[in-house]
N, C-alpha and C positions, 0 to 999 in steps of 0.2 A: 664172244669169247671175253672173259673177265680179264682185268689187268693182274699182272703178277704181283707177288708180295713185295713190300718195299725192302731194299737192302739197307742195313743200318750203317751210317757213317761212323768212323772211329770215335770212340768215346761216348756215343749216344747210349749204348746199352747200359754201361756203368751208370749213367745218369738216370735212366729208367728204373734200374734196380734200386738205387738209392731213394728215389721219389716213391716208388712202391712200398719200400719198408718204412719210410717216413709217414706214408699215409695209412697203411693197414697194420702196421706193427710186425712183430716177428712172424716169419713164414718160412716154409721149406722151399727148396729150389723149384720143384714142380709148380707149387702154388704161385710163386713169383712169376714164372713164366706165363702161366695161364692168365694171371691178372694183367700183365703187360699186353698179352694178345687181346684181351677183352677191352682194355682201355684204348687200344689202337684201333678198334673197330674191326679187328682181325686183318688189319693191313700188315701186321708184322707177325711172322711165325718163328718161333725159337725152338731149337732142338736142344737136347739135353747137354750136349757138348758146348754149345754156345753159352748157355746160361751158367753152367758150372765153371767155365773158364773165367767168366765175369766175377762169379762169386769168390773164386780163389784169388784173383787179382784184387778185389775190393778188401778181402780179408788180410792179405799180405800188406796192404796200404794202411791197415788199421781203421778203415772206414766202416766196417762191419764186423760183428762178433758172430759166433756160432756156438750152439750148444745142442746136444742130442735131446730128442723128445719123441713123443709118440703122435703120429698123424691121426687125421679123422678116420682113416681106415685101419687103424690100430697097428701100424707098422712103425718100426723105429726110423726116424728121419732126423736129419740135421736142420735146425731152425736158425735162420739168420736174423739179426736185428741191426739197425743202424747206430753207430756210436756218435758221441759228440763231435769228433773229428769228421766223421761222415756227413753230419748236418751242416757243418761249416763248408765241406766240399761241395755238398749239394746246393747250398746257396750260391756259392762261387760259379759252379758249372751252369746252373739254371740261368744266372744273370748273363753269362757269356753267350749261351745258346739263344737267349731271348734277343740280345743284341744282334746276333748273326741273323736270326730269322726276321728281325725288323729291316736290316739292311737288305737281305734278299728280296723281301716284299717290295721295298722301294725300287730296287733294280728292276725286278720283274714287271713292275707297274709302269715303267718308262713307256712312253708313246714312241711311235716310229721316228718322230721328229726329235727325240731325245729330251722332251720336256718332262719334268717330274709332275 
């Protein structure tokens, strides 16, 4: 039996969305969700409600902009792009999560005797 999908910690989805937009440029919500799933090796599954809640939150904070356009399948869709403020926030959040990841790696690497 396979492992279940990972639950995201608070704040991680917003960081993933910002990173995705910084990497691939403007994209609609469905495309952002699929790209995050792909990049995670399908360890993360996103439903529409989850991704759109993040997009609304990021837009309200001024970290992304949105404009209407036409998707690849010729449908009207809202395309999101990262703002200058979003890039600054991405840099700040990425540094925080990298520090936290490094600390967790050290703690989890401790031997039974408590040596690092």
